[in-house]
MDAnalysis code that builds the backbone (N, CA, C; Angstrom):
import MDAnalysis as mda
import numpy as np

u = mda.Universe.empty(366, n_residues=122, atom_resindex=np.repeat(np.arange(122), 3), trajectory=True)
u.add_TopologyAttr("name", ["N", "CA", "C"] * 122)
u.add_TopologyAttr("resid", np.arange(1, 123))
u.add_TopologyAttr("resname", ["MET", "LYS", "LEU", "ARG", "ILE", "LYS", "GLY", "ASN", "ALA", "VAL", "ARG", "LEU", "ARG", "LEU", "THR", "LYS", "LYS", "ASP", "VAL", "THR", "LEU", "LEU", "HIS", "ASP", "THR", "GLY", "ILE", "VAL", "LYS", "GLU", "GLN", "THR", "SER", "PHE", "GLY", "ASN", "SER", "ILE", "PHE", "ARG", "TYR", "ALA", "LEU", "GLN", "SER", "ALA", "ALA", "ALA", "ALA", "THR", "ALA", "LEU", "SER", "ALA", "THR", "PHE", "LYS", "ASP", "ASN", "THR", "ILE", "THR", "VAL", "PHE", "ILE", "PRO", "GLN", "SER", "TRP", "VAL", "GLU", "LYS", "TRP", "PRO", "GLU", "ASN", "ASP", "VAL", "VAL", "GLY", "PHE", "ASN", "SER", "THR", "MET", "LYS", "LEU", "THR", "ALA", "THR", "ASP", "SER", "LEU", "TYR", "LEU", "LEU", "VAL", "GLU", "LYS", "ASP", "PHE", "ILE", "CYS", "LEU", "ASP", "GLU", "THR", "THR", "GLU", "ASP", "GLN", "SER", "ASP", "ASN", "TYR", "GLU", "ASN", "PRO", "ASN", "LYS", "THR", "CYS"])
u.atoms.positions = np.array([
    [7.361, 268.931, -44.377],
    [5.968, 269.259, -44.586],
    [5.744, 270.671, -44.065],
    [5.052, 271.446, -44.866],
    [4.720, 272.819, -44.489],
    [3.230, 272.906, -44.178],
    [2.908, 273.780, -43.249],
    [1.531, 274.029, -42.857],
    [1.193, 275.480, -43.155],
    [0.022, 275.677, -43.756],
    [-0.457, 277.024, -44.016],
    [-1.911, 277.077, -43.574],
    [-2.244, 278.072, -42.768],
    [-3.607, 278.217, -42.262],
    [-4.083, 279.630, -42.560],
    [-5.293, 279.731, -43.084],
    [-5.925, 281.036, -43.265],
    [-7.411, 280.836, -43.038],
    [-7.919, 281.477, -42.008],
    [-9.330, 281.305, -41.683],
    [-9.647, 279.835, -41.478],
    [-10.673, 279.354, -42.137],
    [-11.066, 277.954, -42.021],
    [-10.520, 277.132, -43.188],
    [-9.253, 277.352, -43.489],
    [-8.585, 276.573, -44.526],
    [-7.221, 276.131, -44.012],
    [-6.934, 274.840, -44.181],
    [-5.654, 274.264, -43.766],
    [-5.025, 273.618, -44.990],
    [-3.767, 273.970, -45.243],
    [-3.049, 273.456, -46.406],
    [-1.733, 272.833, -45.951],
    [-1.489, 271.611, -46.387],
    [-0.222, 270.933, -46.119],
    [0.504, 270.730, -47.442],
    [1.795, 271.064, -47.472],
    [2.611, 270.869, -48.671],
    [3.745, 269.913, -48.320],
    [3.881, 268.862, -49.118],
    [4.833, 267.789, -48.813],
    [5.958, 267.703, -49.845],
    [7.175, 267.488, -49.333],
    [8.325, 267.238, -50.198],
    [8.273, 265.786, -50.683],
    [9.200, 265.431, -51.555],
    [9.281, 264.045, -52.037],
    [9.484, 263.080, -50.865],
    [10.374, 263.454, -49.942],
    [10.645, 262.610, -48.770],
    [9.385, 262.438, -47.923],
    [8.623, 263.509, -47.748],
    [7.383, 263.444, -46.965],
    [6.368, 262.498, -47.606],
    [6.204, 262.595, -48.922],
    [5.244, 261.735, -49.622],
    [5.660, 260.273, -49.494],
    [6.956, 260.014, -49.625],
    [7.457, 258.639, -49.474],
    [7.256, 258.143, -48.050],
    [7.537, 258.984, -47.057],
    [7.350, 258.617, -45.656],
    [5.879, 258.317, -45.356],
    [4.985, 259.148, -45.862],
    [3.553, 258.918, -45.682],
    [3.165, 257.576, -46.294],
    [3.650, 257.300, -47.481],
    [3.354, 256.036, -48.167],
    [3.881, 254.841, -47.375],
    [5.120, 254.944, -46.892],
    [5.787, 253.817, -46.237],
    [5.359, 253.581, -44.792],
    [5.081, 254.662, -44.052],
    [4.780, 254.522, -42.620],
    [3.353, 254.910, -42.239],
    [2.674, 255.633, -43.119],
    [1.312, 256.056, -42.827],
    [1.199, 257.361, -42.076],
    [2.343, 258.020, -41.786],
    [2.265, 259.281, -41.039],
    [3.490, 260.153, -41.305],
    [3.257, 261.464, -41.338],
    [4.318, 262.474, -41.404],
    [4.014, 263.466, -40.289],
    [5.022, 263.811, -39.485],
    [4.821, 264.711, -38.343],
    [5.828, 265.847, -38.384],
    [5.426, 266.990, -37.863],
    [6.303, 268.149, -37.664],
    [5.935, 268.792, -36.342],
    [6.827, 269.614, -35.829],
    [6.517, 270.356, -34.608],
    [7.292, 271.662, -34.580],
    [6.727, 272.627, -33.846],
    [7.345, 273.928, -33.652],
    [7.341, 274.224, -32.158],
    [8.516, 274.530, -31.626],
    [8.638, 274.831, -30.202],
    [8.405, 276.319, -29.963],
    [7.615, 276.622, -28.962],
    [7.381, 277.993, -28.537],
    [7.933, 278.194, -27.129],
    [9.005, 277.498, -26.818],
    [9.612, 277.598, -25.497],
    [8.934, 276.690, -24.503],
    [7.853, 277.183, -23.892],
    [7.174, 276.386, -22.868],
    [6.048, 275.501, -23.415],
    [5.827, 275.543, -24.717],
    [4.841, 274.647, -25.317],
    [5.258, 274.296, -26.736],
    [4.716, 273.199, -27.233],
    [5.052, 272.715, -28.577],
    [3.771, 272.574, -29.376],
    [3.783, 273.136, -30.577],
    [2.683, 272.989, -31.515],
    [3.070, 271.895, -32.505],
    [2.183, 270.937, -32.714],
    [2.468, 269.814, -33.607],
    [1.417, 269.744, -34.708],
    [1.842, 269.198, -35.857],
    [0.885, 268.896, -36.910],
    [1.331, 267.637, -37.616],
    [0.338, 266.899, -38.121],
    [0.624, 265.601, -38.725],
    [-0.351, 265.321, -39.853],
    [0.109, 264.489, -40.769],
    [-0.734, 263.946, -41.833],
    [-0.682, 262.439, -41.679],
    [-1.846, 261.830, -41.531],
    [-1.900, 260.396, -41.253],
    [-2.875, 259.713, -42.208],
    [-2.447, 258.600, -42.784],
    [-3.361, 257.860, -43.659],
    [-4.333, 257.050, -42.810],
    [-5.529, 256.901, -43.341],
    [-6.581, 256.179, -42.624],
    [-7.303, 255.265, -43.612],
    [-7.282, 253.977, -43.331],
    [-7.845, 252.977, -44.246],
    [-9.333, 253.192, -44.515],
    [-10.080, 253.587, -43.518],
    [-11.532, 253.721, -43.674],
    [-11.970, 255.084, -44.207],
    [-11.051, 256.026, -44.322],
    [-11.413, 257.383, -44.747],
    [-11.772, 257.426, -46.233],
    [-12.713, 258.309, -46.571],
    [-13.102, 258.517, -47.963],
    [-12.871, 259.956, -48.413],
    [-12.445, 260.803, -47.477],
    [-12.154, 262.211, -47.752],
    [-11.169, 262.688, -46.696],
    [-10.582, 263.854, -46.941],
    [-9.716, 264.450, -45.930],
    [-10.572, 264.878, -44.742],
    [-10.017, 264.745, -43.552],
    [-10.664, 265.231, -42.341],
    [-9.568, 265.672, -41.384],
    [-9.931, 266.360, -40.318],
    [-8.918, 266.864, -39.393],
    [-9.449, 266.935, -37.975],
    [-8.497, 266.867, -37.036],
    [-8.799, 267.076, -35.628],
    [-7.778, 268.055, -35.061],
    [-8.155, 268.708, -33.961],
    [-7.210, 269.541, -33.215],
    [-7.343, 269.151, -31.758],
    [-6.298, 268.496, -31.236],
    [-6.344, 267.985, -29.876],
    [-4.943, 268.041, -29.279],
    [-4.822, 268.497, -28.039],
    [-3.538, 268.562, -27.332],
    [-2.473, 269.311, -28.140],
    [-2.818, 270.492, -28.625],
    [-1.915, 271.343, -29.420],
    [-1.448, 270.684, -30.718],
    [-2.230, 269.739, -31.243],
    [-1.848, 269.018, -32.446],
    [-2.973, 269.022, -33.471],
    [-2.644, 269.484, -34.689],
    [-3.552, 269.343, -35.818],
    [-3.177, 268.037, -36.506],
    [-4.143, 267.152, -36.670],
    [-3.923, 265.929, -37.430],
    [-4.898, 265.918, -38.592],
    [-4.347, 265.844, -39.788],
    [-5.156, 265.719, -40.995],
    [-5.103, 264.254, -41.399],
    [-6.261, 263.685, -41.655],
    [-6.357, 262.290, -42.066],
    [-6.636, 262.227, -43.560],
    [-5.920, 261.340, -44.248],
    [-6.046, 261.186, -45.692],
    [-6.380, 259.727, -46.001],
    [-7.289, 259.494, -46.921],
    [-7.604, 258.103, -47.269],
    [-6.361, 257.331, -47.732],
    [-6.177, 256.168, -47.182],
    [-5.017, 255.348, -47.533],
    [-4.980, 255.046, -49.033],
    [-6.138, 254.877, -49.640],
    [-6.193, 254.572, -51.071],
    [-5.635, 255.713, -51.916],
    [-5.704, 256.948, -51.423],
    [-5.165, 258.092, -52.154],
    [-3.639, 258.100, -52.102],
    [-3.088, 257.541, -51.039],
    [-1.641, 257.575, -50.796],
    [-0.902, 256.450, -51.525],
    [-1.591, 255.364, -51.826],
    [-0.940, 254.151, -52.340],
    [-0.046, 254.377, -53.553],
    [-0.463, 255.156, -54.525],
    [0.346, 255.378, -55.731],
    [0.824, 256.819, -55.862],
    [0.607, 257.615, -54.827],
    [0.940, 259.031, -54.891],
    [2.424, 259.303, -55.127],
    [3.359, 258.538, -54.541],
    [4.776, 258.847, -54.780],
    [5.187, 258.784, -56.255],
    [4.556, 257.917, -57.031],
    [5.006, 257.764, -58.419],
    [4.051, 258.340, -59.460],
    [2.893, 258.862, -59.055],
    [1.990, 259.411, -60.070],
    [2.099, 260.932, -60.166],
    [1.352, 261.514, -61.090],
    [1.403, 262.958, -61.336],
    [0.315, 263.738, -60.608],
    [-0.398, 263.090, -59.700],
    [-1.433, 263.784, -58.932],
    [-0.757, 264.813, -58.026],
    [-1.154, 266.065, -58.158],
    [-0.554, 267.139, -57.364],
    [-1.044, 267.099, -55.933],
    [-2.344, 266.910, -55.747],
    [-2.857, 266.935, -54.385],
    [-4.311, 266.542, -54.300],
    [-4.836, 266.718, -53.096],
    [-6.193, 266.312, -52.774],
    [-6.835, 267.398, -51.916],
    [-8.146, 267.584, -52.064],
    [-8.836, 268.548, -51.214],
    [-10.204, 268.019, -50.836],
    [-10.681, 268.490, -49.711],
    [-12.010, 268.137, -49.210],
    [-12.505, 269.291, -48.346],
    [-13.800, 269.383, -48.226],
    [-14.406, 270.329, -47.301],
    [-15.081, 269.517, -46.208],
    [-14.638, 269.748, -44.989],
    [-15.146, 269.014, -43.825],
    [-16.233, 269.850, -43.139],
    [-17.435, 269.324, -43.082],
    [-18.549, 270.016, -42.434],
    [-18.333, 270.020, -40.923],
    [-18.410, 271.198, -40.298],
    [-18.227, 271.321, -38.850],
    [-19.558, 271.492, -38.128],
    [-20.379, 272.375, -38.650],
    [-21.719, 272.627, -38.117],
    [-22.643, 272.851, -39.317],
    [-23.864, 273.203, -39.041],
    [-24.812, 273.468, -40.133],
    [-24.360, 274.631, -41.010],
    [-23.575, 275.545, -40.437],
    [-23.174, 276.740, -41.195],
    [-21.659, 276.903, -41.337],
    [-20.886, 276.005, -40.785],
    [-19.427, 276.171, -40.771],
    [-18.736, 274.924, -41.323],
    [-17.633, 275.151, -42.041],
    [-16.869, 274.036, -42.591],
    [-15.383, 274.380, -42.572],
    [-14.571, 273.364, -42.800],
    [-13.119, 273.502, -42.826],
    [-12.622, 272.955, -44.158],
    [-11.941, 273.788, -44.928],
    [-11.383, 273.367, -46.212],
    [-9.992, 272.791, -45.960],
    [-9.723, 271.610, -46.501],
    [-8.444, 270.929, -46.324],
    [-7.808, 270.672, -47.686],
    [-6.515, 270.958, -47.793],
    [-5.772, 270.743, -49.031],
    [-4.430, 270.122, -48.682],
    [-4.103, 269.014, -49.339],
    [-2.814, 268.339, -49.171],
    [-2.220, 268.239, -50.558],
    [-0.986, 268.737, -50.725],
    [-0.397, 268.744, -52.058],
    [1.112, 268.587, -52.029],
    [1.649, 268.184, -53.163],
    [3.097, 268.095, -53.333],
    [3.658, 269.509, -53.390],
    [4.842, 269.694, -52.811],
    [5.488, 271.005, -52.774],
    [6.394, 271.156, -53.985],
    [6.152, 272.193, -54.793],
    [6.945, 272.448, -55.996],
    [8.073, 273.433, -55.734],
    [9.103, 273.360, -56.545],
    [10.189, 274.331, -56.513],
    [9.620, 275.687, -56.913],
    [9.954, 276.724, -56.145],
    [9.463, 278.070, -56.430],
    [10.115, 278.608, -57.697],
    [9.365, 279.428, -58.430],
    [9.899, 280.033, -59.649],
    [10.630, 281.336, -59.367],
    [10.381, 281.928, -58.211],
    [11.048, 283.174, -57.865],
    [12.202, 282.905, -56.901],
    [12.931, 283.923, -56.602],
    [14.080, 283.818, -55.698],
    [13.599, 283.465, -54.295],
    [14.262, 282.494, -53.681],
    [13.942, 282.138, -52.299],
    [15.196, 281.575, -51.649],
    [15.335, 281.775, -50.355],
    [16.496, 281.244, -49.632],
    [16.192, 279.888, -49.017],
    [14.973, 279.448, -49.154],
    [14.532, 278.174, -48.581],
    [15.156, 276.996, -49.341],
    [15.548, 275.956, -48.617],
    [16.074, 274.742, -49.256],
    [14.937, 274.037, -49.983],
    [15.060, 273.900, -51.287],
    [14.031, 273.281, -52.104],
    [14.546, 272.031, -52.816],
    [15.650, 271.493, -52.351],
    [16.303, 270.376, -53.029],
    [15.450, 269.110, -53.060],
    [14.473, 268.980, -52.160],
    [13.627, 267.790, -52.125],
    [12.216, 268.070, -52.643],
    [12.013, 269.255, -53.218],
    [10.704, 269.595, -53.761],
    [10.537, 269.010, -55.160],
    [9.299, 268.959, -55.599],
    [8.980, 268.459, -56.943],
    [9.275, 269.525, -57.984],
    [9.610, 269.084, -59.195],
    [9.808, 270.024, -60.306],
    [8.531, 270.806, -60.515],
    [8.671, 272.100, -60.728],
    [7.512, 272.942, -60.970],
    [7.068, 272.751, -62.422],
    [5.797, 272.376, -62.642],
    [5.339, 272.169, -64.011],
    [5.303, 273.456, -64.832],
    [5.390, 274.605, -64.165],
    [5.381, 275.892, -64.858],
    [6.776, 276.483, -65.010],
    [7.808, 275.644, -64.945],
    [9.182, 276.162, -64.942],
    [9.572, 276.870, -66.219],
    [8.793, 276.746, -67.276],
    [9.132, 277.404, -68.528],
    [8.269, 278.634, -68.780],
    [7.607, 279.143, -67.767],
    [6.731, 280.300, -67.985],
    [7.514, 281.578, -68.194],
])
């Protein structure tokens, strides 16, 4: 699972293995060590959720996804899900969770578990 943050937008991209793990266990986790501290992020299904939401606690970003969205995600063609989470009267957080596609350009990153890019014939 990859994490991308820009301003008040958080994007998670999941490989095939990640989507299956989320479906089977209800959670996908990653972490990055900075020596004396660890930054963690997770995607967790939530039965009562109706939209994406997120928390940041103890150096961990947790994005919650409705369990109903995850149930058939491994085998369907849905690319991803997005929601805007209201923070205050004037501030919000945009959340995007999507399947990770194989890049069309040159990359050294291992993409063997990524989804076929629908634009591969461009």
